[in-house]
C-alpha positions as CSV (number, residue, x, y, z in Angstrom):
1,M,-18.5,1.2,27.4
2,A,-21.9,2.7,26.6
3,P,-22.4,6.2,27.9
4,D,-25.5,5.4,30.0
5,W,-26.3,2.9,32.7
6,D,-29.6,4.1,34.2
7,F,-31.0,1.0,36.0
8,P,-32.4,1.0,39.5
9,P,-30.8,-1.5,42.0
10,V,-32.1,-5.0,42.0
11,P,-33.1,-6.4,45.4
12,A,-30.2,-8.2,47.2
13,E,-32.2,-11.3,47.8
14,T,-33.0,-11.6,44.0
15,V,-29.4,-11.1,43.1
16,E,-28.4,-13.8,45.6
17,T,-30.9,-16.2,44.2
18,V,-29.4,-15.7,40.7
19,R,-25.9,-15.9,42.0
20,D,-26.6,-19.3,43.6
21,S,-27.7,-20.5,40.2
22,L,-24.6,-19.3,38.4
23,P,-23.2,-22.8,37.6
24,E,-26.5,-23.8,36.0
25,I,-26.7,-20.5,34.1
26,V,-23.1,-20.8,32.8
27,S,-23.8,-24.4,31.7
28,G,-27.0,-23.3,29.9
29,I,-25.0,-20.6,28.0
30,V,-22.3,-23.1,27.1
31,S,-24.9,-25.7,25.9
32,A,-26.7,-23.1,23.8
33,I,-23.5,-22.0,22.1
34,S,-22.4,-25.6,21.5
35,A,-25.8,-26.5,20.0
36,E,-25.9,-23.5,17.6
37,S,-22.2,-23.4,16.7
38,P,-20.4,-26.8,16.3
39,Q,-17.1,-24.9,15.9
40,Y,-17.4,-23.4,19.4
41,G,-18.8,-26.6,20.7
42,Q,-15.4,-28.2,20.1
43,V,-13.6,-25.2,21.6
44,L,-15.8,-25.1,24.8
45,G,-15.3,-28.9,25.2
46,G,-11.5,-28.6,25.1
47,P,-8.8,-26.9,27.2
48,E,-9.6,-23.4,25.8
49,G,-13.2,-23.8,27.0
50,V,-12.0,-23.6,30.7
51,A,-10.9,-20.0,30.2
52,I,-14.1,-19.1,28.4
53,R,-16.3,-20.6,31.1
54,L,-14.3,-18.7,33.8
55,G,-14.7,-15.5,31.7
56,I,-18.5,-16.1,31.4
57,E,-18.8,-16.7,35.2
58,Q,-16.7,-13.7,36.1
59,A,-18.7,-11.5,33.8
60,L,-21.9,-12.6,35.4
61,R,-20.6,-12.1,38.9
62,S,-19.5,-8.6,38.0
63,F,-22.9,-7.9,36.4
64,L,-24.8,-9.1,39.5
65,E,-22.6,-7.0,41.9
66,A,-23.3,-4.0,39.7
67,V,-27.1,-4.4,39.4
68,Q,-27.4,-4.9,43.1
69,E,-25.9,-1.5,43.6
70,G,-27.3,0.2,40.5
71,K,-23.8,0.8,39.2
72,R,-22.0,0.0,36.0
73,P,-20.0,-3.3,36.1
74,A,-16.3,-3.0,36.8
75,A,-14.0,-2.1,33.9
76,E,-11.7,-5.0,34.6
77,T,-14.2,-7.4,33.0
78,G,-14.0,-5.5,29.7
79,E,-10.3,-6.0,29.5
80,L,-10.7,-9.7,30.2
81,W,-13.0,-10.0,27.2
82,R,-10.7,-7.9,25.1
83,R,-8.0,-10.5,25.8
84,L,-10.4,-13.3,24.9
85,G,-11.0,-11.5,21.6
86,E,-7.3,-11.5,21.0
87,A,-7.1,-15.1,21.8
88,E,-9.8,-15.9,19.3
89,F,-7.8,-14.1,16.5
90,Q,-4.6,-15.9,17.5
91,A,-6.4,-19.2,17.4
92,G,-7.3,-18.5,13.7
93,R,-11.0,-18.3,14.2
94,E,-13.2,-15.8,12.1
95,L,-14.9,-12.8,13.6
96,D,-18.4,-13.5,12.3
97,P,-18.8,-16.9,14.0
98,L,-17.5,-15.2,17.2
99,R,-20.2,-12.5,17.0
100,A,-22.9,-15.2,16.3
101,A,-21.7,-17.2,19.3
102,F,-21.8,-14.1,21.5
103,R,-25.4,-13.4,20.5
104,T,-26.4,-17.0,21.3
105,G,-24.8,-16.7,24.7
106,T,-26.6,-13.4,25.4
107,R,-30.0,-15.0,24.7
108,A,-29.2,-18.0,26.8
109,A,-28.0,-15.8,29.7
110,W,-31.2,-13.8,29.6
111,R,-33.4,-16.9,29.4
112,N,-31.7,-18.6,32.3
113,A,-31.5,-15.5,34.5
114,A,-35.2,-14.6,33.8
115,T,-36.3,-18.1,34.7
116,V,-34.4,-17.9,38.0
117,A,-35.7,-14.4,38.7
118,A,-39.3,-15.4,38.0
119,A,-39.0,-18.4,40.2
120,A,-37.8,-16.1,42.9
121,G,-41.0,-14.1,42.6
122,L,-39.4,-11.0,41.0
123,S,-41.9,-8.5,39.7
124,T,-42.5,-8.1,36.0
125,E,-41.1,-4.5,36.2
126,L,-37.8,-5.8,37.8
127,V,-37.6,-8.7,35.3
128,V,-37.8,-6.1,32.5
129,T,-35.1,-4.0,34.2
130,L,-32.9,-7.1,34.6
131,A,-33.4,-8.0,30.9
132,E,-32.5,-4.5,29.7
133,A,-29.4,-4.5,31.9
134,I,-28.3,-7.8,30.6
135,F,-28.6,-6.8,27.0
136,V,-26.8,-3.5,27.6
137,Y,-24.0,-5.2,29.5
138,T,-23.5,-8.1,27.0
139,D,-23.5,-5.5,24.1
140,E,-20.7,-3.8,25.9
141,L,-18.8,-7.1,26.3
142,A,-19.3,-7.9,22.7
143,T,-17.8,-4.6,21.8
144,Q,-14.8,-5.4,24.0
145,V,-14.4,-8.9,22.4
146,V,-14.4,-7.4,18.9
147,E,-12.0,-4.6,19.9
148,G,-9.6,-7.2,21.3
149,Y,-9.9,-9.3,18.1
150,L,-9.3,-6.3,15.8
151,R,-6.4,-5.2,18.1
152,A,-4.7,-8.5,17.7
153,Q,-5.4,-8.5,13.9
154,S,-3.9,-5.0,13.6
155,D,-0.9,-5.9,15.6
156,Q,-0.2,-8.9,13.4
157,A,-0.7,-6.9,10.2
158,G,1.7,-4.3,11.5
159,E,4.3,-6.9,12.4
160,L,3.9,-8.5,9.0
161,E,4.3,-5.1,7.3
162,R,7.5,-4.5,9.3
163,R,8.9,-7.8,8.2
164,R,8.1,-7.1,4.6
165,R,9.8,-3.7,4.8
166,R,12.8,-5.5,6.3
167,V,12.9,-7.7,3.1
168,A,12.7,-4.6,0.9
169,T,15.6,-3.0,2.9
170,L,17.8,-6.1,2.5
171,L,17.0,-6.3,-1.3
172,L,18.0,-2.7,-1.8
173,D,21.1,-2.7,0.5
174,P,23.8,-0.7,-1.4
175,A,26.5,-2.9,0.1
176,G,25.0,-5.9,-1.6
177,V,22.4,-8.6,-0.9
178,D,23.0,-11.1,1.9
179,S,21.3,-14.2,0.4
180,D,21.0,-16.0,3.7
181,A,19.6,-13.0,5.6
182,L,17.2,-12.4,2.7
183,A,15.9,-15.9,2.7
184,R,15.3,-15.9,6.5
185,A,13.6,-12.5,6.3
186,A,11.5,-13.5,3.3
187,A,10.3,-16.6,5.1
188,L,9.2,-14.6,8.2
189,A,7.4,-12.1,5.9
190,H,5.7,-14.9,3.9
191,W,7.2,-13.5,0.7
192,S,8.6,-15.7,-2.0
193,V,11.9,-14.5,-3.4
194,P,11.5,-14.3,-7.2
195,K,14.1,-15.0,-9.8
196,E,13.6,-11.5,-11.3
197,L,12.2,-8.2,-10.1
198,G,11.8,-4.6,-11.0
199,V,11.7,-1.6,-8.6
200,L,9.2,1.2,-9.0
201,A,10.3,4.6,-7.8
202,L,7.6,6.9,-6.4
203,V,7.3,10.7,-5.9
204,G,4.7,10.5,-3.1
205,Q,5.1,9.0,0.3
206,S,1.9,6.9,0.3
207,P,1.9,3.8,-2.0
208,L,-1.4,2.5,-0.8
209,A,-3.3,3.5,-3.9
210,I,-0.9,1.4,-6.0
211,T,-0.5,-1.6,-3.7
212,R,-4.3,-2.1,-3.6
213,H,-4.1,-3.0,-7.3
214,L,-0.9,-4.9,-7.2
215,G,-1.6,-7.3,-4.4
216,P,0.5,-8.7,-1.5
217,E,3.5,-9.6,-3.6
218,A,4.5,-6.0,-4.1
219,L,6.9,-5.0,-1.3
220,V,6.9,-1.4,0.1
221,G,10.2,0.0,1.1
222,S,11.8,3.4,1.7
223,D,15.1,5.0,2.2
224,A,16.5,8.5,2.6
225,E,15.5,9.3,-1.0
226,G,11.9,8.2,-0.8
227,V,9.4,5.4,-1.2
228,F,9.7,2.5,-3.7
229,L,8.0,-0.8,-4.5
230,V,9.6,-4.1,-5.3
231,L,7.6,-5.9,-8.0
232,P,8.3,-9.6,-8.6
233,D,8.5,-10.6,-12.3
234,P,7.2,-7.3,-13.8
235,D,7.5,-8.8,-17.3
236,G,5.3,-11.8,-16.6
237,P,2.0,-12.4,-18.4
238,G,-0.5,-9.6,-17.8
239,Q,1.9,-7.8,-15.5
240,R,2.5,-4.8,-17.7
241,A,-1.2,-4.0,-18.0
242,Q,-1.8,-4.5,-14.3
243,I,1.1,-2.2,-13.3
244,E,0.0,0.5,-15.7
245,R,-3.6,0.3,-14.3
246,A,-2.2,0.6,-10.7
247,T,0.0,3.6,-11.5
248,R,-2.1,5.5,-14.0
249,E,-2.7,8.3,-11.5
250,E,0.7,8.3,-9.9
251,L,4.0,9.9,-10.9
252,C,6.5,7.0,-10.9
253,A,9.1,5.2,-12.9
254,L,9.9,1.5,-13.3
255,G,13.4,0.3,-13.3
256,P,14.7,-2.5,-15.5
257,T,13.9,-6.1,-14.7
258,V,16.9,-7.6,-13.0
259,G,18.0,-10.5,-10.8
260,V,17.7,-10.2,-7.1
261,R,21.3,-9.1,-6.6
262,D,20.8,-6.2,-8.9
263,A,17.7,-4.7,-7.3
264,S,19.6,-1.6,-6.2
265,R,20.5,-0.9,-9.8
266,S,16.8,-1.1,-10.9
267,L,15.9,1.4,-8.2
268,R,18.8,3.7,-9.1
269,W,17.9,3.8,-12.7
270,A,14.2,4.2,-12.0
271,R,15.0,7.3,-9.8
272,R,17.1,8.8,-12.6
273,L,14.3,8.4,-15.0
274,L,11.8,9.8,-12.5
275,T,14.0,12.9,-12.2
276,L,13.7,13.4,-16.0
277,V,10.0,12.9,-15.9
278,E,9.7,15.6,-13.1
279,R,11.9,17.9,-15.1
280,G,9.7,17.5,-18.2
281,A,12.6,16.0,-20.3
282,V,10.5,12.8,-20.5
283,G,6.8,12.9,-21.2
284,R,4.4,11.9,-18.4
285,E,3.1,8.7,-19.8
286,A,1.0,5.9,-18.3
287,L,4.1,4.3,-16.9
288,A,7.6,5.5,-17.5
289,R,9.9,2.5,-18.0
290,V,13.7,2.7,-17.9
291,T,13.9,0.3,-20.9
292,D,11.8,2.7,-23.0
293,H,14.0,5.7,-22.2
294,L,17.6,4.5,-22.3
295,P,18.8,7.3,-24.7
296,E,17.3,10.0,-22.4
297,L,19.0,8.5,-19.4
298,L,22.3,8.3,-21.3
299,L,22.2,11.9,-22.6
300,L,20.0,13.9,-20.2
301,R,21.0,12.5,-16.8
302,D,23.4,15.5,-16.4
303,R,21.6,18.5,-17.7
304,E,24.8,20.6,-17.7
305,L,26.6,18.2,-19.9
306,A,23.6,18.0,-22.3
307,Q,23.5,21.8,-22.4
308,A,27.2,21.9,-23.1
309,L,26.7,19.6,-26.1
310,I,23.9,21.8,-27.3
311,D,26.0,24.9,-26.9
312,S,29.1,23.4,-28.5
313,R,27.2,22.5,-31.7
314,L,24.2,24.9,-32.0
315,S,25.4,28.1,-30.3
316,V,26.2,29.6,-33.7
317,L,22.5,29.6,-34.4
318,E,21.7,31.7,-31.3
319,D,22.3,35.0,-33.1
320,L,19.5,34.3,-35.5
321,G,16.0,35.5,-34.6
322,E,14.0,32.9,-32.8
323,P,11.6,32.1,-35.8
324,E,14.6,31.7,-38.1
325,R,16.6,29.6,-35.6
326,E,13.7,27.2,-35.2
327,R,13.3,26.9,-39.0
328,M,17.0,26.2,-39.4
329,E,17.1,23.6,-36.6
330,E,14.0,21.9,-38.0
331,T,15.6,21.8,-41.5
332,L,18.9,20.5,-40.1
333,S,17.1,17.8,-38.1
334,A,15.1,16.6,-41.2
335,W,18.2,16.8,-43.4
336,L,20.2,14.6,-41.0
337,A,17.4,12.2,-40.4
338,H,16.7,11.7,-44.2
339,Q,20.3,11.1,-45.3
340,R,20.6,14.6,-46.8
341,H,18.1,13.8,-49.5
342,T,16.7,17.2,-50.4
343,P,13.4,16.1,-52.1
344,T,12.5,14.0,-49.1
345,V,13.4,16.8,-46.7
346,A,11.3,19.3,-48.7
347,E,8.3,16.9,-48.6
348,V,8.6,16.4,-44.8
349,L,8.8,20.1,-44.2
350,N,6.2,20.9,-46.8
351,V,8.5,23.5,-48.5
352,H,10.0,23.8,-52.0
353,P,13.3,21.9,-52.5
354,Q,15.0,25.2,-53.4
355,T,14.1,26.5,-49.9
356,V,15.8,23.5,-48.4
357,R,18.9,24.1,-50.5
358,Y,19.0,27.7,-49.4
359,R,18.7,26.8,-45.8
360,I,21.3,24.1,-46.0
361,S,23.7,26.6,-47.8
362,K,23.2,29.0,-44.9
363,L,23.8,26.3,-42.4
364,R,27.1,25.4,-44.1
365,E,28.1,29.0,-43.7
366,L,27.2,28.9,-40.0
367,L,28.4,25.4,-39.1
368,G,31.4,25.2,-41.4
369,D,32.8,21.7,-42.1
370,A,30.5,20.1,-39.5
371,L,28.0,19.0,-42.2
372,E,30.7,17.1,-44.1
373,D,32.1,15.2,-41.1
374,S,30.2,12.0,-40.0
375,E,31.1,12.4,-36.3
376,A,30.2,16.0,-36.3
377,R,26.8,15.2,-37.9
378,F,26.2,12.6,-35.2
379,E,26.9,15.2,-32.6
380,L,24.6,17.7,-34.3
381,E,21.8,15.0,-34.2
382,L,22.4,14.4,-30.5
383,A,22.4,18.2,-29.8
384,L,19.2,18.7,-31.7
385,W,17.6,15.7,-29.9
386,A,18.7,17.0,-26.5
387,R,17.4,20.5,-27.4
388,R,13.9,19.2,-28.1
389,R,13.8,17.4,-24.7
390,I,15.2,20.0,-22.4
391,G,14.1,23.1,-24.2
392,E,15.8,26.4,-23.8
393,P,18.9,26.8,-21.5
394,D,18.0,26.7,-17.8
395,P,19.2,30.1,-16.4
396,T,19.8,28.5,-13.0
397,V,22.3,26.0,-14.4
């Protein structure tokens, strides 16, 4: 309600005159609304119109009792109009036409009340007072109607969001997907179950910035490990670019595209990749996708194991000074990558071929027969690859 209601009492005889004319005033309001709003004309002419007419009459009676005593109208009237606002939302009608109809009704109420008051000989000063009180009161009622409408709208949105989260929970159930339960929940949530989907794992707890760009098909879910988004058909036309735009300022990872029954696997792999991104083992790109980082997931998921591989193959280089160790690892990596072809290695490293031969000779001394064994060379490549991604040994491991 408005903070001020500073109107002097209206004489009882004037109020009584207006009260006796209430049926005509209500009819005038209804006629004005029907004439200016065909949509509400149909409503007022049907069963719903009975409740609205009663609401108008009750509001006017409450108003007249208040102005007779110079007091604010009873609060119960406001709750009635909040419920009317809720009913308008539940009936599927828009808010703007409702506001327009309310303004029309206000003007009609004033015109009819003023006509009756003038006929009763009310002074101009009191007519003005009555007009001001009517506009303040109807403005308060309009606020209550809108509040009720928005309250119902918010309640429905909240219920729909709860239903959508229920769908996400069923999809990511570690025990497996119950197809019948999923179909029922999806129907209640107005969500079409896709043939394929991907799950986006998030670091933050608020996915709103992302969902604003992805639209209503993206389902928000959460579990003990955090928040995630279920994305239908993430490989569809234009989807990659849209997802990248939506996530460009967020730290997240997208799991593989899978069938509905494998949604939990998509989330599990996405979270593994996200852990590597947070650790710095995978670069923070526009959108980290599991399918782009399968080697990292295979080798770096367990940092201790990756470090054990590095130690088992490269620990003999640790006694070298850091600059020399780095040169040796760089040379070894190029030598393995380019099929042990010295001229190509020299060109890649921008050094003389003789330098390459010298370094390889020293590596043979340090690594023994490993350079001559195909499996050992493969392990050396993996160890060097892992070293580049996890850096120096973690002292906390």
